C-alpha positions, 0 to 999 in steps of 0.5 A: 500500500505504501509502494501505491501511494509514493508511486501515485504522488510522484506520477502527479507531480511528474503530471503536475510539472509538466502542467506548470512549463506548459502553462509558463509557456503558453503565458511566456510566448503570448503575452505582448512584449517587445522580447524577440523570443514572444515572437516566434510565428509558432505560437504552440505552447506545446512547441514553446515548452519543447523550446524552453526545454532546449534552451529557448532561443531558438533562431530558426524559430524566430526567422521568416526566412522561408526560401533557401539557396539549397537544400543544404541551406534548408536543412541546416536552418530548418532540419528538413529536406527537399526530398522530402525525406525524414531528418532526425535527430537523437541527443542522449536517449531522447529522439527529438522532432526536426520541428523542435530543432535545426542546425541554426538553433544553436550555430547561429546564422553564421555558424559563429557559435554561441552560448546555449542555456539550458535547463541543466546548464550552459554549454559553448556551441562550437564554431563550424564556418569553413575557416575554422572546421577545414582550414584551421582544426584541418578536419576533413570529410569524413571528419564533420560526417563522424560529428554530424551523424555518429556524434564523435570527432576525429580521433572518436572521442564522444562530442559533448552534450547537446550535440545530437546525432543527426540521421539524413541521406548521403545526399541531403549531408552532402548539401549541408556540407555544401552549405557549411562551406559557404559559412 
């Protein structure tokens, strides 16, 4: 009986916590403000809750960009391909929908990275411009592919949280690399 009550209380607190996040996200993003975060085009409370959990600073969701010069740019900004082949991300054991996360969200429109504040702390997101990756760091396309699709660096060491592991077709990956070379 004691375990049943404890389970009930635990589940109730979890549900109340998610309800609180949902309500907070709803009011945070719909309250009139000059804050640019509140002007996201998608005012979906569940998406906003996910964005809050992922740091709440999704530049792609603030962007009104709808025209892309290449498939690689589309992938970088939206994590969607013009071929409609799925591009999925996984952070640790958690699968993340591409509607919540794209490269630009962490690395920025210029690819120079930033400091991300998330629920579990702050993280330095690296610069992924062509000059930084290929000229200064001397990475190869194979190194970059392993980082993006396997979550490991050129030595096989796991990349730091919260770098997702992305699943995409070979063509989409090549298009993304071509776009990264323009940053």
